[in-house]
Structure formats: C-alpha cells, structure tokens
C-alpha angles and dihedrals in degrees: 000000000000091000093058094043092051091049093051094044092053090052100034100094091064097057127113101217094200096057104023087236129127117261111286093022123106129206126241115175103321100332136083120229138186124198122192104197093165101081128034111224140180118250094264093049090047091052090049091049090055092047089053086058094049092254142091135234108282122278108208106210105175147014090255091055091046090050092049091051091044092051092049094049091048091047089053089049095237091155096136095043133095123208130204120228128191099263130102141154094217093127098047124009111247095012106102116199135171113260095213097049107021088229123137118262099253098177125050138166102190122189114242110289093012142165093039105152089224111216088354090281106098114098107136126078124236136169118240133177123251127172089276099049137274119337136173123264132171114244139182106276096217096049114105099219106109140064126231125252105201125197125204110226114250091223134036127195123230131181107233131159094358097308142073118255129188114224126189113235098227093050096050093042094049090058092059105032111102115229 
C-alpha cells in the first residue's frame, strides 16, 4: 500500500484532474495524448521525446481513434504538418509493427499509393494531411520533418507485494484526486 501511495504522490503534481491525464497531455475519447508541434524531429528523436514524457508514440488502434486524432489536428489547423506514430517496417519490409509493443499494425488508413517505400528509404509511419484529412504515409526515419504524437499508456505496471500488477491510470488517479 505504501509503494503505490509513494508512486502516486511523486507523480501527482503533474496530473490534470479534469481529464485524468498527465500535465501537458489532453484527452480524446479514453486516451491521453501529447503533441509537440514546436520542433520537427526524426522518428527516433520523436520516440525518445515521448519516452522522456513517460509515453510512447501513438498507436492508432481503430477508425474511431484515427478520426478523433484527425478531427483534433484539423481543429488545430495543422494542415502543413506531419506527425510520427509508433509503427515501422524496419525489421521486415512491408510488415508494419509497433515499436513499443512489437505487435503488428492491425489498423491502417493509408494515403492513396502508400506505403511506397520511396527510394527504398521509407520505413517509419507518419500522418500527413491530404484534401480529405490526415492519412498514413511511410517516411524516411532519419528525416527531421515531423512532430511526435505521444500516447500515455492506459495501464502501468508496478511491483507490489512480491508480484507485478497492472493498474489503469484513470482508476488509480481518481482515488487520489481531490474533488
């Protein structure tokens, strides 16, 4: 019990009580996101940026999540911006997997003609705007032309009473946020 309380207390000051998201993150549907649209990064830098904020590049799991992210990016007028997500085919060409989980990319909304691995150098997935909204495109991983979209994990693991337990962020936060 003390272990959990100490963990929450050390991270409590950074919480947004209204959304159950960490400071700087915003809530869309049931997930917390962070977008850094100040500095263009390559895919590796973007992944590192998210890790520094206790998150990972976003994993888009469904059309509804993609549409929520699309609507937010359009609302913010990010029409000329590109955004890195967690997927790549670095291990095997044409087989896109999520870097943070190693799981296959089960949902995609590719732009027309994508992925195309242009010049054999495009292995990392980004979102870019077309006339119909944001779509996925493969991009060169080392090119600094996109911004990160970070996603706070829904669960975190903690070692407590001699075993690991997974705890859902909103549930643990709601117990300690003062109303």
